[in-house]
N, C-alpha and C positions, 0 to 999 in steps of 0.2 A: 381176287384174294383176300381174306379175311385180315384180323389184327393180329401183331407179334405181342405174346404176354411174356415179360420176365420177371419170375418172382423169387424170392429169397427162402420161402417158403412155401407147403402145398397148399393150395387155396382149393375150396371144393368147385369141381366142374361146372356146376351151376350156377357159379358166380361168375364164369367168364362170359364175356358178351357173344351172343350168338354169332357165328362165322370164325370165331377166334380157333386158331390151330396150333395145338400143342404137340409139339415133336421133341422126343428123347426125355419125356418127364416119368422119372422112376420113384416111389413113394411106399414106405412101410406103413400102412394103417390097418387099424381094427377092420375087421371085416363089419362089423355093424356101422361103421363111417361111411363105409362106400359100397353098401350091398345094393341100395337103388342105382346108383350110377354103373355098377355091373349088369345089374338086370336090364336096365335099359341101353346096354350095348356103349356107352360113354368112356368106360372104363375096361381094360381086360386085365385079368390078373395073369402075372407072373409067376414062374416057380410055384406050379400048382401042387407039386408035391410036396412042397416046405410048409410047414404050418407054425407059425409063432407061439411062444409059450403063452396058455391062457393069462388072464389079468383078471383079478375077482373086480366084480361091482359089489357096492353095500349102499343099502338105504339106510340114512341114519334119522332116526326120530327119537324124540325125547323119550327116557323110559319112565315106567312109574305112571306115566299118565294116559288118558284117554287119548287115542288116536282116532279120528277124524273118518267114517267111514268112506268120504271121498278120496284121502290120503290112502287108506288099506286098499280101496280099488285102484288105484293108480301103481301101486308097488305091485301088488298081485299081477296086473295086466304087464308090468315092465318085465318081472319075474317070469311068465308064460313067454313073452315076446323074446326074451335074452335065450331061453331055454330050447329055442325053436331055432337056433343060429350055431 
């Protein structure tokens, strides 16, 4: 049998050593934080009919100054990805 882990806060499943069994862990997390683990079957969603309040995400950039193309591209990419969730 694998290791036993006791944690005072939620740690990403990917950080647990291989073979670790987590029993009875429940957490309230943003879907973006756990989407990969849910898709991979490492986590399951409880209370599927319940959806938490949306939380805005902002990109903060200096005003009145030129925004480098790479920064603008990253912001556009993130906006598109979060719109898919």
